[in-house]
N, C-alpha and C positions, 0 to 999 in steps of 0.2 A: 464523624461525631463521636460522644463516647462510647463505650463499648465494658459491659458488665461483664465478671471475671468468668460467668458462669455463661456468657453467650460467643456460641460458633459460629464463625462468620465464614462464607467460600464465595464464588463467582458463579451465577449461572448464566450457560453462552446457549442463546438460540439460533437454530439453525437457519440460513436463507434460502436461497436458490435452489441448493442442491438438493432440496427435498423434492425438487421435483423431477431429479432425475432419473428415476422409476429404476430400470434395471442394473444399472451400474451407480446405483446412490452409493453402496457399500465402500466405493474406490474413494469417492471424492468424501465421505465419513471418515476414512481410514486416512487419508491424506490431511484432513482437519487436525486429527487426535496427533497424529506425528509432529506437527506444527506447533499446537499448542504446550505439549509436552517439553517440545525442544525451546520453545520462547520462554515457559515460567522456568526452566530450570536452573537459570543463574539467578532467579528471584528467593526460591526457597523449596524444599522438597512439598510436592503435591500430588495428591491422588487426582488422576483425570479420568472420568468414566462419563459412557453416554448412555442416554435412556430417553426415548420417546420424543427424539428429534432437539432433545437439551443435551449439553456437556455440563460438568460440574466440573469446577478446579476448585479441591478442596487442600486449602494447605495442612501437611501434619506437624508443622509448626506451632504452636501458639504464638510466635513472636512475629509470625511471618507478617510482610507489610502487605498487606490485602488490597493499598491505593496504589502500591507499585503492580502488584497482579493487574488490577482492575485498567490500569494505566496501557501495560502489557497487551492486554486482550483486547482491548480497542483498536488495534492496530492490524488484527489478525484478518485477513480475508477468510470469509465464509460463513463469517458471524454477522446475522443481522440485526443482532440485540443484545444486549446482557445488562447483568446487574447485579451489585453486591447484594447478598442476603444474611440475614439469621437463619440458623438452623434450630428446629426445637422437636419435641415430640408431637406424636398427630393426636394429640389432644386439646378440645379444645381450649380449654382454661390456660392453660401454657401457651396457646396460639397467642392468646390475649394478652397474657402478662408481657410474652416475646413481642406484640407489636409495639406495646404502649413504653416501653423499654428503648424499642431500637429506634423507632421513630418519634418519639416524646418529644426532644428538643425543635423539630420540624414541625411537628403539630401545636407545642407549645405559640410558636411565632405564625402560625397561619391563619387564615380568617375562614377559610374550605378547604371540605377533603371529601375522597370518597373511598370508600372499599372494593373492591375488586377483587372475588375467589376462582380460583380453579381449582378442581377435585377431578386429577385422573387415576387418584385411588378409590374407585369406588366403594368400595369396604368401609371408608369412614360415614359415621352416622348421618352426616350433614350434607346436603347437597349446597352447589356453590351458594344458590339465593340466600339461604340460609346463615350461612356462614358470613356473606357480607353483611347482614340484616343484624345480627344479632353481635358481629365484632362495631360494626357502626354505632351500637345504642350503647356498647360498653365505652367506645371511647368517646362519645358524646355527654356520657356522665361524669368524665373525668374532665374533659376540656369543654365547658360550658359555652364558651366563645365562639367554639365552631357553627359550622352551619355546613349541609351538606351540597354539594355541586357537583353532581356529575359528568358535567360534560367538560369544565376546566378547573379543576380543583387546585390549590396550593399544592395540597398533598394527596397523592393516591397510593394508599395501604394496600399493597398486594399480599394475597395469600395463596401458596399454592401448594395442594396437599397431593403429593407424587409418591413415588413407590417406596421411596427410601425413607422419607423424613416430610414435614411441613416445613416450608420455606416462607420467610417474610421478608420484604422489600418495600422500597418506595418504584416510583415510576423507572420504567424500565429506559435504558439509554442506548442512542444509536450506535449502532458496531459498522466497522468496515465496510462490511457488506461483501457484493463481490463471490468469486470462488476461491476455494482453498490452492495457494502457491504448489506450483507442479503440474497439476491436474491438466493443464492444457498442454503441456510441453514445457519446450527452453527457446528463448530468442537472446537475441545480442541488442544491448541499449548501446545507441551511440550517445554516450554520454560527453554532452561537449564541454559543459561548465556556466551555461546560462542559467534561462527561467525554463525555458521549455523543456528542455531532455528530462531531468527529473521527472518531470509532471507525467511526463510521456512513459518512463518508466513504473510509475506509482500507476498509471491507469491501466495498462497491460499486467500488472503482477494482478491487479485486481481481478482480471479475464482469468485468471489460474495459470498466469505463465511462470516459470521461474528465470531470471535473469542472470548474463554474463554482462560485463562492461565493458567497451572499449572507448579510449578518450586517446586523441591526436595533440603528441606534443612536438614543437619545433623548437628547439634551443639553437641557439643563443634567443632565438625572437622571442620565444614563452620563457617562463623564468619556472622556478622549484615553484615560488608561492602559488602559480597558477597550476602547477601539478597535483600539489596539495589542496587546493581549493576543491580540486575534482574528487580527491581522498574522500576529504569532507562530506561533499556531497552524496559519496556512497554511504558512507558510513550513514548521514541521517536518513537515506529511505530504507536501509535495510532495516528497522523496525517494521515495516510493511511488506518490502519484499523478500525479506528473508537473506540469507547469505549468497554473495556472490562473487565469483572472479571477476578482478579488475583488470584490464591488457591497456597500459599507457603506451602506445605505439610511438618508437622516434621516427618520427615524420618530415624531418629537415629535407634529406636527400632529394624522395619525391616531391615535396613542396618547391624547393630551389629548382628543378628539373622541369616542372611545369610551368613555375615563372619564367624561367628563360628561353624555353622552347615551346612555347604555347602563344597565339591570339590572346591581347590581354583583356579583351571583352568576354574570352570564354573561360579565363582561368579559376574564376568559381565554380562552375559545373563542371569542368574538366577535374578541379579538384574534389569536388565533393564525389564523382564516380569512382577516382582512383582511392577515396577512402571507405566506398562500399565494397569494393573489390579485397581488399584488406581485411575489413572486417569481415566478409563472408571465408576468406581463408582461415580466419581465427574461430570463426563460429562452426565451419564444417571439423574443426579438432574436437572442439567442445560439444559436438551433437547437438549444435542452437539449429532451429529450424527456421527462423526468420529474424529478421532485424528490425527494429524498433528506432524511429526518430521523433524530434519532438517538431517536426516541421508544422506550420500553420500557412495556408492556402495564402499565398499573393505576399505574404509578412515581410519577405524581403526580395530580392531578385532573382535567388536562385529558389525561390518555393512560387512559383508562377507553375501554370499546369504543365507548359512546353518545357521549362527543366527539369520537373520532378518527372515527368516523362522520360528525358534524356539519362536522369540521375538511375533511375530504377533499371534501367536498359543494360546497366554494365555489370551486373552479374545476376544467379538464378534463385535469390532466395524472395521469399516474399515480404515485401517492406510494409511496417506497420505504423500507421500515423495517427495516434488517438487523437493529438489537437488540430487535425487537419482543418476540423471548422470551427474552432475557437477561435476568439479576439484575445488580445493580450489581456485586456484586463480579467476574462474566465481563466485563463492560465495562467497569471498572477495570483488570483484568489486561490486556486488549488493549491501552487507552491508556499503560500502563507501555512494555510491550513496544514499540510503535512511538514512543516518546519525548514522547507530549505531556501527560500526565498533570501532572507539576507546572506547566505553564502554566495547564492547563486550573483547577486548583486555586487559582489566585491570586485573593484576595479582590476584586475589580473588580466594579464593578454592571453587570449585566445588563440590558436592556429587559424582559426578558420576568419578573422578578423587582418590579418596581417596579409600584404602584397594582395588587397583587395584593391580590384581599380575602379576609378573612379565612375566609368559608364560600362557595369556588366549587361550583358547582352539578357535581355527578359523574356525573350520568342527565341531560343537556340533552336536549329534542328538537328534530329540525329543524325543525319548526315554529314555536315558541318562537323557536327562534334568527333566521329568518328574519321573523318578525315584530318581534323585536328591531332588525335591521336595515333594515327598513322604516320605522322611526322616525329613521333617521340618513341623510337624505337626500345628505348633503356628503360620505358617506365614501367612495365610490367616486372622485369627483375628489380627494380628498385623497392618495389610493392612485395615482392616475395620476400626480398632480402628484411624489410621492415616488420612484415609478419612473422618470419621465422627469427627474428632476433629479440621481439615484445617479451619482456620478463611477464610474468602471472602475479598479482598481490592477492591476497585472499582478504576479501572483508566481510568479519564476521561478529557477530552478536555477541 
């Protein structure tokens, strides 16, 4: 919307479930403030401050891109709702002028409206009901075509009288929700390059986990384009998850060894156990306390309950599967929402799809899996070497 030269704008962000954290709420708020400052730093210099469960992101440069700031804030976990707002003095006449100027374009084409007011500063001479009633009258006096609809208005004129100033804005927008990244610890995302795993990383970051990512590549069976696809996916989710370290494991030798020494129908589960052990080694080095996968129950043969039980038993970290009860349509909807879908469907090789047996066993037992591994005495050494030789790539906003 056009902005008057005298009009100052900022972003108001409203806290979500962390307000229920009681004794350790300050820890969550501190983590959120650090995240906000880090995410908006590249956009422009901002003053970021917190009061009454509300965060204010105030550009200090008059030419700051407020829309870009709003977009960044929309992806920060811990924020339940946000709004771009105009700032004015706590004077009713100036509030009226600001509301008409700031929301005038929307009001001019709307059919219905309502005014909502909130007065945190009780020193202001009018209460919330008076502000809403009187400002509603001012709006009607200028826009004669409008009618009031308190349930589903085309435009909601919101006025907040707070400690520092008065703020005028339209309807609040839904934020990313969840908890601030890092407040729940760190976990390792097994990033395959498909649709599911980026969604799994997004969902666990929403629960407050910071992430590292591990991808398995098997050149020459997988190409550099396949590797770049995973790097691209990592960059696409970090606006939500924050910066992460990406490990691309050189997995050719362990994978060929399993192919050459294991029963074909057990290959997929044995390979996934091998990947879990390597991810465990990297996780211990990084201080990561769990593994995250994009598995969905019974989506493929390696994701039956029997197969998952065998996979988990390969190592000692908890395995988090946020997509486990979702179908492909639900997972795909989230991937479109977070912007990873188009990259995920690029048709480049994935090491999980090479050497796939025509008839994988869907109900393996742990005893037969461990017996098969006993016939591969060099596998653990190959896995340790692969983990040791894996370079780290820093994926930064």
